[in-house]
C-alpha positions as CSV (number, residue, x, y, z in Angstrom):
1,V,0.1,-0.1,-0.6
2,T,1.4,3.3,-1.0
3,E,1.7,6.7,1.3
4,D,-1.5,8.4,-1.0
5,G,-3.5,5.3,-0.8
6,L,-3.1,5.5,2.9
7,L,-3.8,8.5,3.0
8,I,-7.1,8.3,1.1
9,A,-8.3,5.4,3.3
10,G,-7.4,7.4,6.5
11,V,-9.4,10.7,5.1
12,A,-12.0,8.1,4.0
13,H,-13.0,6.6,7.1
14,L,-12.5,10.5,8.9
15,L,-15.7,11.4,6.3
16,E,-17.4,8.3,6.8
17,T,-17.3,8.5,10.5
18,M,-18.2,12.5,10.1
19,S,-21.6,11.2,8.1
20,K,-22.7,8.7,10.6
21,A,-22.0,11.0,13.1
22,T,-24.1,13.9,11.3
23,G,-27.9,11.6,11.4
24,G,-28.2,11.9,7.7
25,N,-28.4,16.0,8.5
26,R,-27.2,17.2,5.1
27,I,-27.4,20.7,6.0
28,M,-24.7,19.7,9.1
29,L,-23.0,17.0,7.1
30,E,-22.4,19.8,4.7
31,G,-21.2,22.3,7.1
32,C,-18.7,19.7,8.9
33,L,-17.1,19.2,5.6
34,K,-16.7,22.6,5.0
35,C,-15.0,23.1,8.0
36,L,-12.7,20.2,7.4
37,L,-11.8,21.8,4.3
38,D,-11.7,25.3,5.3
39,H,-9.0,24.1,8.3
40,D,-7.3,21.7,5.1
41,I,-8.1,18.4,7.0
42,V,-9.0,17.1,4.1
43,E,-8.9,18.3,0.0
44,A,-11.1,18.6,-2.8
45,K,-9.6,15.2,-4.5
46,H,-10.1,13.0,-1.3
47,V,-13.6,13.6,-0.6
48,L,-14.4,13.5,-4.2
49,T,-13.1,9.6,-3.7
50,W,-14.7,9.2,-1.1
51,L,-18.1,10.6,-2.3
52,L,-17.9,7.9,-5.0
53,G,-17.1,5.0,-2.7
54,V,-14.1,4.3,-4.6
55,E,-11.7,3.5,-1.6
56,D,-14.4,0.7,-0.3
57,G,-16.1,-0.8,-3.3
58,R,-19.5,0.8,-1.9
59,D,-22.0,2.6,-4.2
60,A,-21.4,6.7,-4.5
61,V,-23.5,9.2,-1.6
62,L,-26.7,10.0,-3.8
63,H,-26.2,13.0,-4.8
64,W,-22.7,13.3,-4.5
65,W,-22.0,16.3,-7.0
66,N,-23.8,18.8,-4.1
67,L,-21.0,18.0,-1.5
68,S,-18.5,17.5,-4.7
69,T,-19.6,21.4,-5.9
70,I,-18.4,22.6,-2.0
71,A,-15.4,20.4,-2.2
72,F,-14.1,22.0,-5.7
73,R,-15.7,26.2,-4.6
74,V,-13.0,25.9,-1.3
75,G,-10.3,24.7,-3.2
76,L,-10.5,26.8,-5.8
77,N,-11.1,29.9,-3.4
78,K,-8.3,28.7,-1.6
79,V,-6.3,28.8,-4.9
80,A,-7.2,32.6,-5.8
81,E,-6.8,33.5,-2.2
82,R,-2.9,32.3,-2.4
83,L,-2.9,34.5,-6.1
84,A,-4.1,37.2,-3.7
85,G,-1.9,36.7,-0.7
86,S,1.1,36.8,-3.5
87,G,-0.2,40.3,-5.0
88,Q,-1.0,38.1,-8.2
89,T,-5.1,38.5,-8.2
90,G,-7.9,41.2,-6.9
91,M,-11.1,39.9,-4.9
92,V,-12.4,36.4,-4.7
93,V,-15.9,35.5,-5.6
94,D,-18.0,32.7,-3.3
95,R,-19.3,31.2,-6.4
96,G,-1.6,28.8,-17.7
97,E,-0.9,29.4,-21.1
98,S,2.2,30.1,-21.6
99,E,1.9,33.1,-24.4
100,E,0.0,36.1,-23.5
101,T,-3.5,36.2,-25.8
102,D,-6.3,38.8,-26.3
103,G,-4.9,41.5,-24.3
104,E,-3.8,39.2,-21.1
105,N,-0.6,40.6,-19.7
106,A,2.5,37.7,-18.2
107,E,0.7,37.7,-14.6
108,T,-2.5,37.2,-15.9
109,T,-1.2,34.3,-18.1
110,R,0.5,33.1,-14.9
111,Q,-2.8,33.1,-12.5
112,I,-4.7,31.8,-15.3
113,A,-2.4,28.6,-15.4
114,T,-2.7,28.1,-11.6
115,I,-5.8,28.0,-11.5
116,R,-6.3,25.4,-14.1
117,E,-3.3,23.3,-13.0
118,F,-5.7,23.2,-9.9
119,C,-9.0,21.8,-11.7
120,A,-8.3,20.2,-14.7
121,P,-6.6,17.2,-12.7
122,L,-9.6,17.3,-10.6
123,I,-12.5,17.6,-13.4
124,K,-10.4,14.6,-15.0
125,N,-10.0,12.3,-12.6
126,T,-14.0,12.9,-10.8
127,V,-14.6,11.6,-14.6
128,L,-12.2,8.5,-14.9
129,L,-13.3,7.5,-11.3
130,V,-17.4,7.8,-12.6
131,C,-16.8,5.8,-15.7
132,Q,-14.7,3.4,-13.2
133,K,-17.6,2.7,-11.6
134,L,-20.4,2.7,-14.6
135,G,-17.7,0.6,-16.2
136,Q,-19.2,-2.2,-13.2
137,S,-22.8,-2.3,-14.2
138,G,-24.2,-5.7,-14.1
139,D,-27.3,-4.9,-16.7
140,P,-25.7,-4.1,-19.9
141,K,-29.2,-2.8,-21.6
142,K,-30.6,-0.3,-18.4
143,L,-29.5,1.7,-15.6
144,N,-30.0,1.4,-12.2
145,P,-30.9,4.8,-9.5
146,V,-27.2,4.2,-8.8
147,E,-26.2,4.3,-12.3
148,V,-28.2,7.0,-13.1
149,D,-27.5,9.2,-10.2
150,L,-23.3,8.7,-11.6
151,V,-24.2,10.0,-15.1
152,E,-26.6,12.9,-13.7
153,G,-24.2,14.0,-11.1
154,V,-21.3,14.5,-13.7
155,K,-23.4,16.7,-15.7
156,R,-24.0,19.2,-12.8
157,F,-21.1,19.0,-11.8
158,V,-19.4,20.3,-14.7
159,V,-22.1,22.8,-15.1
160,A,-21.6,24.1,-11.2
161,A,-17.5,23.8,-12.1
162,R,-17.5,25.6,-15.1
163,L,-19.6,28.9,-13.2
164,L,-17.1,28.7,-10.4
165,V,-14.1,29.3,-12.7
166,R,-15.5,31.5,-14.8
167,D,-16.0,33.6,-11.8
168,T,-12.8,33.2,-10.4
169,L,-11.1,33.8,-13.5
170,T,-13.6,37.6,-14.1
171,A,-12.2,38.3,-10.6
172,I,-8.6,38.1,-11.3
173,G,-6.3,41.1,-12.5
174,D,-6.8,44.6,-11.5
175,D,-6.8,46.6,-14.7
176,K,-6.4,43.6,-16.7
177,A,-9.4,41.7,-15.9
178,I,-10.4,39.0,-17.7
179,K,-14.3,40.0,-19.3
180,T,-16.6,36.7,-19.3
181,E,-17.1,36.2,-22.4
182,R,-12.6,35.6,-22.6
183,A,-13.4,33.8,-19.0
184,M,-15.7,31.1,-20.9
185,E,-13.8,30.8,-23.9
186,L,-10.8,29.9,-21.5
187,V,-12.6,27.5,-19.3
188,L,-14.4,25.7,-22.6
189,S,-10.7,25.0,-23.8
190,L,-9.3,21.8,-23.9
191,E,-6.3,22.7,-21.5
192,F,-9.1,23.5,-18.6
193,G,-10.5,19.6,-19.2
194,L,-14.3,21.4,-18.5
195,S,-15.0,21.1,-22.3
196,G,-17.4,18.8,-23.7
197,E,-14.8,17.3,-25.8
198,A,-12.6,16.8,-23.5
199,L,-14.2,15.0,-20.8
200,A,-15.8,12.9,-23.3
201,S,-12.5,12.3,-24.8
202,T,-11.1,11.2,-20.9
203,C,-14.2,9.3,-20.2
204,R,-13.1,7.0,-23.6
205,S,-9.8,6.9,-22.7
206,D,-10.8,4.8,-19.5
207,G,-10.9,1.5,-22.1
208,S,-14.4,0.5,-19.8
209,S,-17.5,-0.1,-22.0
210,S,-21.2,0.2,-20.7
211,N,-24.6,1.5,-21.0
212,G,-23.8,3.8,-18.6
213,I,-20.6,5.3,-20.0
214,D,-21.8,4.9,-23.7
215,M,-24.9,7.7,-22.2
216,L,-22.1,9.7,-20.7
217,V,-20.2,10.1,-23.5
218,A,-22.9,11.6,-25.4
219,I,-23.9,13.9,-22.4
220,L,-20.4,15.4,-22.5
221,E,-20.4,15.4,-26.3
222,A,-23.2,18.0,-26.2
223,M,-21.8,19.7,-23.3
């Protein structure tokens, strides 16, 4: 067992204990999770692994995308706060390219790259984990409720992530603030990993095959 594997297992146990302690109260669960994230006790990537039940082979948490979005938002805000602390960005809202483009200076380009480095691997890994779960389907003809929730969750999570990244991009910089149209252009670029094309490609790269994966690929291609 690797050190990272032990860490993931430990965090999963912590989050599972937290979930049971809140007694199914969603508001309490969200509050406790945000507290753990705010104090760097857990990270967004570990929360996603736990929510999808990858570590222990259980079903994903129902409506997993709600808590995933919280984890993503907190993680993204921490990235923006670090940029602000280094004097590289402006105010953060609660909701890298190698060359300058569209009037963006070198500093703004670095900010974009930093934000991209946070979100692209996280989104890609989430899609891969969902495809891994969908590839375990026992019925090749129809999806069960858990699989429907997984597919719907990816769509909802990606939409929420796009908006959060867009809002963060439009908040960076001072006199060189990125306009909303340019921010969405960046969000939907292949490099950010949030475009339908990039996500569908990630889903196919898993190599698994099932009705759920085919449906997810079709949805992602249309986004």
